C-alpha positions in Angstrom: 32.3 165.4 164.2 35.3 167.7 165.7 33.4 170.7 164.8 30.1 170.3 165.5 30.5 167.2 168.1 33.7 167.8 169.8 32.8 166.8 173.5 31.1 163.8 172.4 31.8 160.0 172.2 31.0 158.4 169.4 30.2 154.5 169.0 30.4 152.7 165.2 28.0 149.9 164.2 27.9 147.9 162.0 25.8 145.5 160.6 25.0 142.9 157.6 21.9 141.4 155.8 20.7 138.0 157.2 22.4 136.1 154.3 25.4 133.4 156.3 28.7 133.8 155.2 29.7 131.0 152.4 32.9 132.1 151.1 35.0 134.9 152.4 37.6 135.8 154.5 35.1 136.7 157.3 34.1 133.5 159.1 30.4 135.0 159.9 28.2 138.1 159.8 29.8 139.0 163.1 33.1 139.6 162.3 32.0 141.1 158.4 30.0 143.8 160.5 32.8 144.0 162.8 35.3 144.9 159.8 33.2 147.1 158.7 32.8 149.3 161.8 36.6 148.9 162.1 36.9 150.7 158.8 35.4 153.5 159.4 37.2 154.0 162.6 40.0 153.7 160.7 39.2 156.5 158.2 37.5 158.8 160.9 41.2 158.9 162.5 42.6 159.6 159.2 40.3 162.5 158.9 41.0 163.8 162.4 38.9 162.3 165.0 40.3 161.4 168.4 40.6 157.0 168.4 40.1 157.8 172.3 36.9 159.0 171.3 35.8 155.9 169.4 34.3 152.4 169.8 32.9 149.9 167.5 30.6 147.0 167.2 30.1 144.7 165.1 25.9 143.5 165.3 26.0 141.3 162.1 22.1 140.7 161.2 20.7 141.6 164.7 19.0 144.9 163.8 17.6 144.1 160.1 16.5 147.0 157.9 13.5 146.6 155.6 15.4 145.0 152.6 18.8 143.4 152.6 20.7 146.2 151.0 19.7 148.5 153.7 20.6 146.1 156.5 24.1 146.5 155.2 25.8 149.3 156.6 27.4 151.4 159.2 26.0 153.7 162.1 27.4 156.4 163.5 26.3 157.4 166.7 27.1 160.6 168.7 26.8 159.8 172.0 25.4 162.4 175.1 28.3 164.0 177.0 
């Protein structure tokens, strides 16, 4: 990210499957997806990516994939300059 996309901002989107949260420290799928995105942001910062370039968003189960397992993900989106 620092070499190939050094001039680009980055959006980190967390996602979940559609199963409701029952027993967890996260009260909702949106909170869980935000925590996933934040964890990736923290990891990238620990590897030298500037926090000022990154924004996170938790999308919950609003953008499902073909399976529940595939829906539980974090997308890293490179934005244009």
